[in-house]
C-alpha positions in Angstrom: 89.9 92.2 81.1 93.1 91.2 79.1 94.0 88.4 81.0 90.3 87.0 80.2 90.5 87.8 76.4 93.6 86.0 76.6 92.8 82.8 77.9 89.9 82.6 75.6 92.6 83.3 73.6 94.0 80.6 74.1 90.6 78.3 74.5 89.9 78.9 70.8 93.6 79.0 69.7 94.2 75.2 70.8 90.5 73.8 69.3 91.5 75.1 65.8 94.0 72.3 65.4 93.3 68.4 66.0 96.2 66.0 67.4 96.9 64.5 63.7 98.2 68.2 63.3 100.4 69.2 65.7 101.7 65.9 67.9 103.4 66.2 71.8 106.5 64.3 73.2 104.9 63.9 76.4 101.1 64.0 76.9 101.8 65.2 80.6 102.8 68.2 79.6 99.6 69.6 77.6 99.2 71.7 81.0 102.2 73.7 79.8 100.3 76.7 78.4 101.7 80.0 76.1 99.9 82.8 75.0 101.4 85.5 72.6 99.9 88.7 71.4 102.0 90.7 68.5 100.9 94.7 68.7 102.6 96.0 65.4 103.5 99.3 67.2 105.5 97.4 70.0 109.1 96.1 69.9 108.6 93.1 71.4 105.6 90.7 71.9 104.6 89.7 75.1 104.7 85.7 75.8 102.6 83.7 78.9 103.3 80.9 80.1 101.1 78.6 81.8 102.7 75.8 83.9 101.2 72.6 86.2 104.2 71.7 88.9 103.7 68.1 90.7 104.5 68.3 94.3 105.8 65.0 96.3 102.0 65.0 98.6 101.1 64.3 95.1 99.9 67.2 94.3 100.0 69.5 91.8 100.0 73.4 91.9 100.1 76.1 89.3 102.3 79.1 88.3 102.0 81.6 85.6 105.1 83.9 84.2 105.0 87.0 81.3 107.4 88.9 79.7 108.2 90.3 76.8 110.5 89.7 74.0 112.1 89.9 70.7 110.6 87.9 67.8 113.8 87.0 67.1 114.5 84.7 70.2 111.7 83.0 69.4 113.5 81.1 66.6 111.2 79.5 63.7 108.5 81.5 64.2 108.5 84.8 61.5 106.1 88.0 61.8 104.7 86.5 58.7 103.1 83.9 61.1 101.7 85.4 63.8 100.2 88.3 61.4 98.4 85.4 59.5 94.5 86.0 58.5 93.3 82.5 58.0 95.6 81.1 60.7 98.6 78.1 60.9 100.0 75.8 63.0 103.4 77.0 64.1 106.0 75.2 66.1 109.0 77.5 67.3 112.0 77.3 70.5 113.3 79.6 72.8 116.5 78.6 73.8 118.0 79.4 77.2 121.0 78.2 79.2 119.5 76.7 81.5 117.5 74.4 79.0 115.0 75.1 75.5 111.6 75.6 75.5 109.8 73.7 72.7 106.0 75.3 71.8 103.4 74.1 69.4 99.9 75.2 68.7 98.5 78.4 66.9 98.4 81.8 65.3 96.1 84.3 63.9 95.6 87.8 63.6 98.9 88.4 65.8 97.1 86.6 68.9 99.1 83.0 69.4 98.0 79.8 71.5 99.4 76.2 72.4 101.1 74.2 74.9 105.2 73.4 75.7 107.7 71.5 76.8 111.1 72.0 78.6 114.3 70.7 77.9 116.6 71.1 80.3 120.3 71.5 80.1 122.5 68.9 81.8 125.2 71.0 81.1 124.3 74.2 83.0 123.4 71.9 85.7 127.0 70.8 85.4 128.3 73.9 85.7 126.7 75.7 88.2 127.4 72.4 90.5 130.9 73.1 89.7 130.8 77.1 89.8 129.7 75.8 93.8 126.0 76.6 93.8 124.4 72.6 94.5 122.9 70.6 92.2 119.9 72.1 90.3 116.8 69.7 89.6 114.4 70.1 86.3 111.4 72.4 88.4 114.5 74.7 89.5 115.8 75.1 85.6 112.8 75.5 83.9 112.6 78.4 86.4 115.8 79.9 85.6 115.1 79.3 82.4 111.8 81.5 82.1 113.8 84.4 84.1 116.4 83.7 81.6 119.0 83.4 84.7 122.2 82.6 82.9 125.7 82.3 82.8 125.7 86.5 81.6 123.7 86.3 84.9 126.2 84.8 87.0 128.7 86.5 85.8 127.2 89.9 86.6 126.1 88.6 90.1 130.2 87.4 90.9 131.3 91.2 89.6 129.2 92.6 92.0 130.3 91.3 95.5 126.8 89.2 95.8 126.4 87.1 98.4 124.2 84.2 96.1 125.6 81.0 96.4 123.1 78.5 95.9 120.5 77.4 93.0 117.6 78.7 95.2 118.9 82.8 95.5 119.2 82.5 91.8 116.0 80.8 91.4 114.0 83.5 94.4 116.0 86.4 92.3 114.1 85.4 89.3 111.1 84.6 90.1 110.8 87.6 92.1 111.9 89.5 88.6 115.4 90.4 89.1 116.4 90.8 85.6 119.9 91.0 84.8 119.3 94.9 83.2 118.1 95.3 86.5 121.2 94.4 88.0 123.0 96.3 85.7 120.7 99.8 85.5 121.5 99.7 89.2 125.2 99.2 88.5 125.4 101.9 86.1 123.4 104.3 89.5 125.9 104.0 91.6 123.9 101.3 93.4 125.6 98.5 94.8 122.7 96.1 96.5 125.3 92.8 97.9 121.8 90.9 99.5 120.4 88.9 97.4 116.7 89.2 100.5 117.8 93.2 99.6 117.2 93.4 95.9 114.3 90.8 96.0 113.0 93.3 98.0 113.6 96.4 96.5 112.0 94.9 93.6 108.6 93.6 94.8 108.4 97.3 96.5 108.3 98.9 93.3 111.9 100.1 93.3 112.2 100.7 89.5 115.6 102.1 87.4 113.2 104.7 86.8 111.8 105.5 89.4 116.0 106.2 91.3 116.8 107.9 87.8 113.7 110.5 88.6 114.7 110.9 92.7 118.4 110.9 91.4 117.4 113.9 88.7 116.1 115.5 91.5 118.8 115.5 93.4 118.0 113.1 95.7 121.5 111.0 94.9 123.2 108.3 96.5 120.2 106.8 98.8 120.4 103.5 100.4 118.2 100.0 99.2 116.0 100.7 102.7 115.5 104.8 102.0 114.3 103.6 98.1 112.2 100.7 99.3 110.9 103.3 102.5 109.9 106.6 99.8 108.0 104.0 97.1 106.0 102.1 100.5 104.9 105.6 102.1 104.1 106.6 98.1 106.5 110.4 97.8 107.2 109.9 93.9 109.4 112.7 91.9 106.3 113.8 90.6 103.9 113.9 94.1 107.5 116.3 94.6 107.5 117.8 91.4 103.6 118.8 92.3 104.2 120.7 95.2 107.4 122.5 93.6 105.4 123.7 90.7 103.4 125.6 93.7 106.6 127.9 94.6 107.5 125.1 98.0 111.6 124.2 98.1 112.9 121.0 97.8 112.8 119.2 101.3 114.2 115.7 102.3 112.6 112.9 101.7 111.8 112.3 104.9 109.4 114.8 105.0 108.3 114.7 101.9 107.1 111.0 103.2 105.6 113.2 106.7 103.6 115.3 103.5 101.8 112.1 102.3 101.2 109.6 105.1 99.3 112.7 107.0 97.0 112.9 103.5 98.5 116.2 102.6 98.4 117.0 99.0 97.8 119.7 96.5 94.9 120.5 96.9 95.1 121.2 100.7 97.4 123.8 99.5 95.0 125.1 96.6 91.7 124.8 98.7 94.4 126.7 101.1 95.3 129.6 98.9 91.8 130.4 97.4 91.2 131.3 101.6 93.9 133.4 101.6 96.7 131.0 102.8 99.9 130.4 100.3 102.9 128.8 100.7 101.6 127.4 104.0 105.0 125.8 105.3 104.7 122.2 105.4 105.1 121.3 109.0 101.7 123.4 109.1 100.4 122.1 106.2 100.7 118.8 108.5 99.5 119.8 112.0 96.3 121.6 109.9 95.6 118.3 108.6 96.1 116.5 111.9 93.7 119.0 113.6 91.0 118.2 111.6 91.5 122.3 110.1 90.3 122.4 106.1 89.6 125.2 103.7 85.8 124.8 104.7 86.1 125.1 108.1 88.0 128.3 107.7 85.8 130.2 105.6 82.7 129.5 107.9 85.0 131.1 111.0 85.2 133.9 108.4 81.6 133.7 107.3 81.0 133.7 111.3 82.6 137.2 111.3 86.1 135.0 113.0 88.9 136.0 110.2 91.9 137.1 109.5 93.3 134.7 112.3 96.5 133.0 111.9 96.6 129.2 111.5 97.8 128.2 114.6 94.3 130.2 116.2 92.5 128.5 114.1 93.9 125.3 115.1 93.2 125.9 118.6 89.3 127.1 117.8 89.3 123.7 115.9 90.8 121.9 119.2 88.5 123.8 121.5 85.1 122.7 119.5 84.5 125.1 116.8 81.6 123.8 114.8 81.5 124.4 110.6 77.8 124.5 110.9 
């Protein structure tokens, strides 16, 4: 719904100013559109950029990227312009090492939209070549600029010993959300991933800095990137682990927690067993109960039939023999 609302804002905003008010330097770039949402209680504005890229076969495809950015990085745009109740035409810039974005459009009551053009930096392209990354075309430079992949980013990669050696690798990392703060954050947490493919995989699978910090706080230190990805993929979080330990369970290995999660054992199952008289059931036995279809309701029904006070293993055998709850 939020995305749909932004599109509506864009349509209304572009309609609010005429061609006589704003001159676009290149009519072919009008497919490049921007949207900004500004909320007074947030430190950054949310900038979304929609753009079209031409392909060699004569076709074009449309892409979109969005990110939070400090207002002072948008040169020429002020808070008063953004929050104008009457609405006004705006022109501002975003300068990055790889090039400069020029924005033109309309703002009213914290919502803005319009068009943008991109001016690539020939000096940055030359520096990339001299550093051994190869020749960057305008499309690649625009991608690098959108992702803020610049000199500080490249220096961080080199300092950490990454295998990055081509413009395509830089673009891929940027497009997949590997930002400078992510690189620096991993380093501060003791992780030196070093390979482009692996750090992109971590980012794609949702291994955030907070996810790592939360696991570290629980004593899960010095995990490999592969272990972090596997843990995240299987839905094991610090919150999931804390739910169990809060009920009296001791700390287990991540592999054990993954097994618990994979077999569908949740806190609700633990509570239901407690209600029928089985408290702090070992994790391995919880998994066995779940795998064999022994629910708290099954145990309750067996007790109602006079078959109570049995061990959990006995209930498992009863279920395996085909005992029914009815």
